[in-house]
C-alpha positions in Angstrom: -7.4 -32.7 31.1 -11.1 -33.6 31.3 -11.1 -37.1 32.7 -14.7 -37.5 31.9 -14.1 -36.9 28.2 -11.2 -39.3 28.1 -13.3 -42.1 29.7 -15.7 -41.7 26.7 -13.0 -42.8 24.2 -14.1 -46.1 22.8 -11.0 -48.2 21.8 -12.1 -51.7 20.8 -9.0 -53.9 21.1 -9.1 -57.1 19.0 -8.9 -60.4 20.8 -6.3 -62.0 18.5 -4.1 -61.4 15.5 -5.6 -62.7 12.3 -3.3 -64.7 10.0 -3.8 -62.4 7.0 -4.8 -58.7 6.3 -5.0 -56.7 3.1 -2.7 -54.0 4.7 -0.3 -54.3 7.6 1.0 -51.1 9.1 4.0 -51.2 11.3 3.9 -48.5 13.9 1.0 -47.4 16.1 1.8 -43.7 16.1 -0.1 -40.8 14.5 1.0 -41.6 10.9 0.3 -45.3 11.1 -3.1 -45.0 12.7 -4.2 -42.1 10.6 -3.4 -44.1 7.5 -5.6 -46.9 8.8 -8.3 -44.4 9.6 -8.3 -42.9 6.1 -8.2 -46.3 4.4 -11.3 -47.2 6.3 -13.2 -43.9 6.1 -12.2 -42.7 2.6 -11.7 -46.0 0.7 -13.7 -48.7 2.6 -10.6 -50.8 3.2 -11.0 -52.2 6.7 -9.1 -55.5 6.7 -6.1 -53.6 8.1 -3.8 -54.3 11.1 -1.7 -51.7 12.9 1.1 -53.3 14.9 2.6 -51.3 17.8 5.5 -52.8 19.8 4.5 -50.7 22.9 1.2 -48.7 23.3 -0.3 -46.4 20.7 1.3 -43.0 20.6 4.3 -44.1 22.7 6.9 -43.0 20.2 7.3 -39.6 18.6 3.6 -39.0 18.5 3.7 -38.7 22.3 7.2 -37.0 22.5 6.8 -33.9 20.5 5.8 -30.2 21.0 2.4 -30.4 19.2 2.9 -27.5 16.9 0.9 -27.3 13.7 2.0 -25.0 10.8 2.5 -24.7 7.1 5.1 -21.9 6.9 7.7 -23.9 5.0 10.2 -22.6 2.5 9.5 -24.5 -0.7 6.2 -24.7 -2.6 5.8 -28.5 -2.4 6.0 -28.4 1.4 3.8 -25.4 1.8 1.0 -27.1 -0.2 1.5 -30.3 1.7 1.4 -28.9 5.2 -1.4 -26.5 4.4 -3.6 -29.5 3.6 -2.7 -30.8 7.1 -3.6 -27.5 8.7 -7.0 -27.7 7.0 -7.6 -31.3 8.1 -6.6 -30.5 11.7 -9.1 -27.6 11.7 -12.0 -30.0 10.8 -10.7 -33.1 12.8 -12.8 -32.5 15.9 -16.0 -32.1 13.8 -15.2 -35.2 11.7 -14.3 -37.5 14.6 -16.6 -36.1 17.3 -13.7 -35.9 19.7 -12.1 -33.0 21.5 -8.4 -33.0 20.4 -7.9 -29.6 22.1 -7.1 -27.9 18.8 -6.3 -24.2 19.3 -5.3 -21.7 16.6 -2.6 -19.4 18.1 -0.6 -17.8 15.3 3.1 -18.4 14.8 5.9 -15.8 14.9 9.1 -16.8 13.1 11.7 -14.2 14.3 14.6 -12.7 12.4 17.7 -11.4 14.2 19.6 -9.9 11.3 19.1 -8.2 8.0 19.7 -11.5 6.3 17.1 -13.0 8.5 14.6 -10.2 7.6 15.1 -11.0 3.8 14.5 -14.7 4.6 11.3 -14.1 6.4 10.0 -11.7 3.8 10.7 -14.4 1.2 9.0 -17.0 3.4 5.9 -14.8 3.6 5.7 -14.4 -0.2 6.2 -18.1 -0.9 3.8 -19.2 1.8 1.0 -16.9 0.6 1.6 -17.7 -3.1 1.1 -21.4 -2.4 -1.9 -21.3 0.0 -0.5 -20.7 3.5 -1.2 -17.1 4.5 1.9 -15.6 6.1 2.8 -11.9 6.4 5.9 -10.0 7.3 5.6 -8.0 10.5 7.6 -5.2 11.9 9.1 -5.0 15.4 6.2 -2.8 16.5 3.7 -5.4 15.2 5.6 -8.2 16.9 5.4 -6.4 20.3 1.6 -6.1 19.8 1.3 -9.8 19.0 3.6 -11.0 21.9 4.3 -8.3 24.5 6.4 -10.7 26.6 9.3 -10.7 24.0 12.4 -8.8 24.8 12.9 -6.9 21.5 16.6 -6.4 22.3 17.3 -10.1 22.9 19.2 -9.1 26.1 21.3 -6.9 23.8 22.7 -9.9 21.9 19.9 -11.1 19.7 17.8 -8.0 18.7 14.6 -8.7 16.9 14.5 -7.0 13.5 11.3 -8.5 12.2 9.4 -11.7 11.7 7.0 -13.6 9.5 3.6 -14.2 11.1 1.6 -17.3 10.2 -1.9 -16.8 11.6 -2.9 -20.4 11.1 -0.2 -21.7 13.5 -1.9 -24.0 16.0 -1.5 -26.8 18.5 -3.4 -29.9 19.6 -3.2 -32.5 22.3 -1.0 -35.3 20.9 -2.6 -38.3 22.7 -6.1 -37.2 21.9 -5.2 -36.9 18.2 -4.0 -40.5 18.3 -7.0 -41.7 20.2 -9.4 -39.9 17.8 -7.9 -41.6 14.8 -7.6 -45.0 16.5 -11.2 -44.9 17.7 -12.6 -44.0 14.3 -10.5 -46.8 12.6 -11.4 -49.4 15.2 -15.1 -48.6 14.9 -15.0 -49.5 11.2 -13.1 -52.8 11.7 -9.4 -52.0 11.7 -7.4 -54.1 14.2 -4.8 -52.2 16.3 -2.5 -54.6 18.2 -0.4 -53.2 21.0 2.7 -54.9 22.4 3.2 -56.7 19.1 6.7 -56.4 17.7 7.7 -57.0 14.1 10.8 -59.3 14.0 11.1 -59.8 10.2 9.4 -59.5 6.8 8.1 -62.4 4.7 9.2 -62.5 1.0 8.0 -64.3 -2.1 10.8 -63.6 -4.6 11.4 -59.9 -4.4 8.0 -59.0 -3.1 7.2 -58.4 0.6 4.1 -60.5 1.4 3.8 -60.3 5.2 5.5 -59.9 8.5 6.9 -62.0 11.3 5.8 -60.8 14.7 6.0 -61.8 18.4 2.3 -62.9 17.9 3.1 -65.1 14.9 3.3 -64.7 11.1 0.9 -62.4 9.3 0.3 -62.4 5.5 -0.4 -59.0 3.9 -1.1 -57.6 0.5 0.8 -54.4 1.4 3.2 -53.7 4.3 3.7 -50.0 5.3 6.4 -48.9 7.6 5.4 -46.0 9.8 7.9 -46.5 12.7 9.6 -43.2 13.1 13.2 -43.2 14.3 13.6 -47.0 13.9 12.6 -47.0 10.2 16.1 -48.0 8.9 15.9 -51.3 10.8 12.6 -52.2 9.3 13.6 -51.1 5.8 16.8 -53.2 6.0 14.6 -56.3 6.4 13.1 -55.5 3.0 16.6 -54.9 1.5 15.9 -51.1 1.2 18.4 -48.5 2.1 17.0 -45.2 3.2 18.7 -41.7 3.4 17.7 -41.4 7.1 19.7 -40.7 10.2 18.1 -40.9 13.6 18.7 -38.1 16.2 17.4 -37.3 19.6 15.1 -34.4 20.1 14.5 -33.0 23.6 11.9 -30.6 25.1 10.6 -29.5 28.4 7.7 -27.7 30.1 7.7 -25.3 33.0 5.2 -24.9 35.8 2.1 -22.7 35.1 2.2 -19.1 33.8 -0.7 -16.8 33.5 -2.7 -17.5 30.4 -1.5 -14.4 28.6 1.0 -15.9 26.2 -0.9 -16.0 22.9 1.3 -17.1 20.0 3.9 -19.7 19.2 7.3 -18.0 19.0 10.2 -19.5 17.1 13.7 -18.4 16.4 15.8 -20.4 13.9 18.7 -18.0 14.7 18.7 -19.2 18.3 17.3 -22.6 17.5 14.5 -22.4 20.1 10.7 -22.1 20.2 8.0 -21.7 22.8 4.3 -21.9 23.3 1.8 -22.3 26.1 -0.1 -25.4 26.9 -3.8 -25.6 27.8 -2.7 -26.0 31.4 -0.7 -22.8 31.3 2.7 -24.5 31.2 5.4 -23.0 29.0 6.5 -25.6 26.4 10.1 -25.1 25.2 11.9 -26.9 22.4 15.2 -26.5 20.6 17.4 -28.2 18.0 18.1 -31.9 17.6 21.1 -33.4 19.3 23.8 -33.3 16.7 25.1 -36.8 17.2 22.9 -39.6 15.7 21.4 -41.8 18.5 18.5 -44.0 19.4 18.6 -43.4 23.1 15.7 -41.8 25.0 18.0 -40.3 27.7 17.4 -36.7 28.7 20.3 -34.4 29.5 21.1 -31.5 31.8 23.2 -29.9 29.1 20.1 -29.5 26.9 18.1 -27.8 29.7 20.9 -25.4 30.4 21.5 -24.4 26.8 17.9 -24.2 25.8 16.8 -22.3 29.0 19.6 -19.7 28.4 18.4 -19.0 24.8 14.7 -19.0 25.6 15.2 -16.6 28.5 17.0 -14.2 26.1 13.8 -13.8 24.2 11.3 -14.3 27.0 12.8 -13.0 30.3 9.8 -14.0 32.4 10.8 -17.7 32.0 13.6 -17.2 34.5 11.0 -17.0 37.2 9.5 -20.4 36.3 10.5 -23.9 37.4 11.2 -26.9 35.1 8.4 -29.4 35.5 9.0 -32.2 33.0 11.5 -33.1 30.3 11.3 -35.8 27.6 13.2 -37.1 24.5 12.1 -38.5 21.2 14.1 -40.1 18.4 13.6 -38.4 15.0 14.0 -39.9 11.5 15.8 -37.1 9.7 16.1 -37.3 5.9 19.2 -35.8 4.3 17.2 -33.0 2.6 14.9 -32.3 5.7 11.8 -33.4 3.8 9.6 -36.5 4.3 10.0 -39.7 2.3 6.6 -41.3 1.3 5.5 -44.1 -0.9 7.0 -46.9 -2.9 10.5 -48.1 -2.1 11.6 -50.3 -5.0 10.7 -53.4 -3.0 7.3 -54.5 -4.2 4.6 -54.6 -1.5 6.7 -52.5 0.9 5.9 -48.8 1.4 7.3 -46.2 3.8 6.2 -43.0 5.4 9.3 -41.6 7.1 11.8 -38.7 7.2 9.5 -36.8 9.5 12.2 -35.4 11.6 10.9 -32.8 14.0 7.8 -32.0 12.0 5.9 -35.3 12.0 3.0 -34.3 14.4 1.9 -31.5 12.2 1.7 -33.8 9.2 -0.3 -36.7 10.8 -3.6 -35.9 9.0 -2.2 -35.2 5.5 0.4 -38.0 5.8 -2.4 -40.6 6.6 -4.7 -39.2 4.0 -2.2 -39.3 1.2 -0.7 -42.7 2.1 -4.2 -44.2 2.3 -4.9 -42.9 -1.2 -1.7 -44.3 -2.6 -2.4 -47.8 -1.0 -6.0 -47.8 -2.2 -5.3 -46.8 -5.8 -1.8 -47.9 -6.4 -1.0 -44.4 -7.7 1.0 -41.7 -6.0 -1.1 -38.6 -5.2 0.1 -35.4 -6.7 0.5 -33.8 -3.2 3.2 -36.3 -2.1 4.8 -37.1 -5.5 7.7 -34.7 -4.8 8.6 -36.6 -1.6 9.1 -40.0 -3.2 12.2 -42.0 -2.4 13.5 -42.0 -6.0 14.1 -38.2 -5.8 17.5 -38.9 -4.3 18.6 -41.1 -7.2 17.1 -38.6 -9.7 18.8 -35.6 -8.1 15.5 -33.9 -7.3 15.9 -33.3 -3.6 13.4 -31.2 -1.6 15.9 -29.2 0.5 14.1 -27.1 3.2 16.5 -27.0 6.1 15.7 -23.4 6.9 12.1 -24.3 7.7 13.0 -27.0 10.3 13.7 -24.5 13.1 15.5 -27.4 14.9 18.2 -28.4 12.5 
C-alpha cells in the first residue's frame, strides 16, 4: 500500500456527539457511511450522525473478499448490482481518492451439463438486464485463465463457464475512507467507539437512540449494522428474516502477477482472485451453523485449500499468510432487505450476506434517496421487508456462490 497516499486521507472527527440529528445511522461500515455520503452529496442533508461501536470499517466491510460483480440470477438483482458496478467505476473520479479499483473479469465455472445450462441462462438474463455476460467454452476459459486445471484433478472437470467482463475488485478500507472523508467534509459526524444501547420511542415511532455517549434524538434512525442487525431491530419491536453466519477467507504469500480474472465455482463452493500485492485471496461458503463468533478455524483452511487446489494446482506451492472471519446477515431468500420496517422512523439496510461489499455504492445511494424523499426508489422496491408477508420473495441462492 502507498503510505503517502493514505496519509493524505482527511478524516475530520467531531469533538462531541450532538443531542439531535436529522438522521442517525447505526453502523460505520460501507453501507452506513455511503448512505451518509449520498445524503450529503446528492440531497444536501448533512445533519447526520454515523455511530460505530468500534472503528469505521471494522465489521464486514473490512472482513470480505472485495469482489464487485453484477452476474446475478434474477432481473431485479442484476439491475441493482449493475448500478453498483457503474458507481464503483466512477468512485475514484468522484471522490478524488485511489480505492485501487481494478476490472478483472469473472469466470463462473460449470462442472456438469446442468451447470452449463445454468451458466448459459445466467448469461442471457444478465445481458438482457444490463450486465454483460457471455457463455464461454473450455477453450476460451483456458485462454482467459491458463492456470486452471480443466480436468479438476479428474473429479471436477470444467465443462464451460459464464464470463462477466465487468467483474472487479477494490481495496475495502480505502472505499470506506473515501466515503467517510467525503461525508465528513460536508458536515456529517462520524463517531467511533460509540455503541447503541437502546432506541427511544414516542408511541410507536422511533425518535432517537440511547448510546454510550448519551441520548440522541433523530428524525430517522437507520440500522446498517451487518450481522448484529436482529439485536438492533428487536429494540424497535421489528422481527427480521435474518440469520447470522460466519464467513471465512484467507490469503497466501505472493504469486507472480499473472493471474488475471476472478474465478468462482459454485459447484465446489470456492473462489479465488489475486490482490494488488500478488497474494492469492481464497474464499468459500458460509459456515452452516448460525454464529456471531469471529473465530477462525483450521477445518475451513483444510477444506477450502483442498477444493481450490483442485482448480488451481499452483496453489499447493504457496503458504497461507493470513486468515479472517466475518459475520454475515443472511436473509432467507438470499437477497437484501432495504427500507421501511413497519416501525415508523426506523429503517434497515440488511440481508447482505456474502455480497455486501459489492453493493456499498448502490445501497448507500438508494437508501439516501429513500430517506431524503420518503419514497422507495424503484431499484430497491423489490427488496422491501414486506415482500415476505406478501409472498414475493427474491430467491437467488444460486448466485451467492457461498451458500
